[in-house]
C-alpha positions as a Markdown table, in Angstrom:
| # | Residue | x | y | z |
|---|---|---|---|---|
| 1 | Unk | -7.3 | -16.0 | 4.1 |
| 2 | Unk | -6.2 | -12.7 | 2.5 |
| 3 | Unk | -3.0 | -10.9 | 1.6 |
| 4 | Unk | -3.2 | -7.3 | 2.8 |
| 5 | Unk | -1.6 | -4.6 | 0.7 |
| 6 | Unk | -1.1 | -0.8 | 1.0 |
| 7 | Unk | -2.3 | 1.3 | -1.9 |
| 8 | Unk | 1.3 | 1.5 | -3.2 |
| 9 | Unk | 1.8 | -2.2 | -3.0 |
| 10 | Unk | -1.5 | -2.8 | -4.7 |
| 11 | Unk | -0.4 | -0.6 | -7.6 |
| 12 | Unk | 2.9 | -2.6 | -7.8 |
| 13 | Unk | 1.1 | -5.9 | -8.4 |
| 14 | Unk | -2.0 | -4.8 | -10.2 |
| 15 | Unk | -2.0 | -5.8 | -13.8 |
| 16 | Unk | -1.9 | -8.4 | -16.5 |
| 17 | Unk | 0.3 | -11.6 | -16.0 |
| 18 | Unk | 1.0 | -14.7 | -18.0 |
| 19 | Unk | -1.9 | -16.7 | -19.4 |
| 20 | Unk | -4.1 | -13.6 | -19.5 |
| 21 | Unk | -4.4 | -13.6 | -15.8 |
| 22 | Unk | -5.0 | -10.2 | -14.1 |
| 23 | Unk | -4.4 | -9.2 | -10.5 |
| 24 | Unk | -6.9 | -6.7 | -9.3 |
| 25 | Unk | -6.7 | -6.2 | -5.5 |
| 26 | Unk | -9.9 | -5.4 | -3.7 |
| 27 | Unk | -10.3 | -2.1 | -2.0 |
| 28 | Unk | -11.0 | -2.4 | 1.8 |
| 29 | Unk | -13.0 | 0.0 | 4.0 |
| 30 | Unk | -9.7 | 1.0 | 5.7 |
| 31 | Unk | -8.2 | 2.2 | 2.5 |
| 32 | Unk | -5.9 | -0.8 | 2.1 |
| 33 | Unk | -6.3 | -3.6 | -0.5 |
| 34 | Unk | -6.5 | -7.4 | -0.4 |
| 35 | Unk | -5.9 | -10.4 | -2.6 |
| 36 | Unk | -7.0 | -14.0 | -1.7 |
| 37 | Unk | -4.0 | -16.1 | -0.7 |
| 38 | Unk | -4.9 | -18.6 | -3.4 |
| 39 | Unk | -3.1 | -16.4 | -5.9 |
| 40 | Unk | 0.1 | -17.7 | -4.3 |
| 41 | Unk | -0.7 | -21.2 | -5.7 |
| 42 | Unk | -1.3 | -19.9 | -9.3 |
| 43 | Unk | 1.8 | -20.3 | -11.5 |
| 44 | Unk | 0.7 | -17.4 | -13.7 |
| 45 | Unk | 1.6 | -15.0 | -10.8 |
| 46 | Unk | 5.0 | -16.5 | -10.2 |
| 47 | Unk | 6.8 | -13.2 | -10.9 |
| 48 | Unk | 5.2 | -11.6 | -7.8 |
| 49 | Unk | 4.8 | -14.7 | -5.7 |
| 50 | Unk | 7.9 | -14.1 | -3.5 |
| 51 | Unk | 6.9 | -10.5 | -2.9 |
| 52 | Unk | 3.3 | -11.4 | -2.0 |
| 53 | Unk | 4.5 | -14.0 | 0.5 |
| 54 | Unk | 6.2 | -11.3 | 2.5 |
| 55 | Unk | 3.0 | -9.2 | 3.0 |
| 56 | Unk | 0.8 | -9.5 | 6.1 |
| 57 | Unk | -2.2 | -11.9 | 6.0 |
| 58 | Unk | -5.7 | -11.7 | 7.6 |
| 59 | Unk | -8.4 | -14.2 | 8.2 |
| 60 | Unk | -11.1 | -11.8 | 7.1 |
| 61 | Unk | -11.4 | -8.4 | 5.4 |
| 62 | Unk | -14.1 | -5.7 | 5.0 |
| 63 | Unk | -14.4 | -5.0 | 1.3 |
| 64 | Unk | -15.5 | -1.4 | 0.4 |
| 65 | Unk | -18.8 | -1.4 | -1.4 |
| 66 | Unk | -19.6 | 2.0 | -3.0 |
| 67 | Unk | -23.3 | 1.0 | -3.3 |
| 68 | Unk | -23.8 | 0.8 | 0.5 |
| 69 | Unk | -25.1 | 4.0 | 1.9 |
């Protein structure tokens, strides 16, 4: 399961958190971003947990791969 973010939302949460944990949303083929829902269970991301819970979820995502061609 994945949390879906717009580019603006991805920029809001991207970065370094407690315990040297870094959130780096994956770019999707549709231009949006995704994070695995397991980040919601990680205490190191507690400061953005409530915000991430409000975002839409998806069972699967298509990750952009710049090496495909």
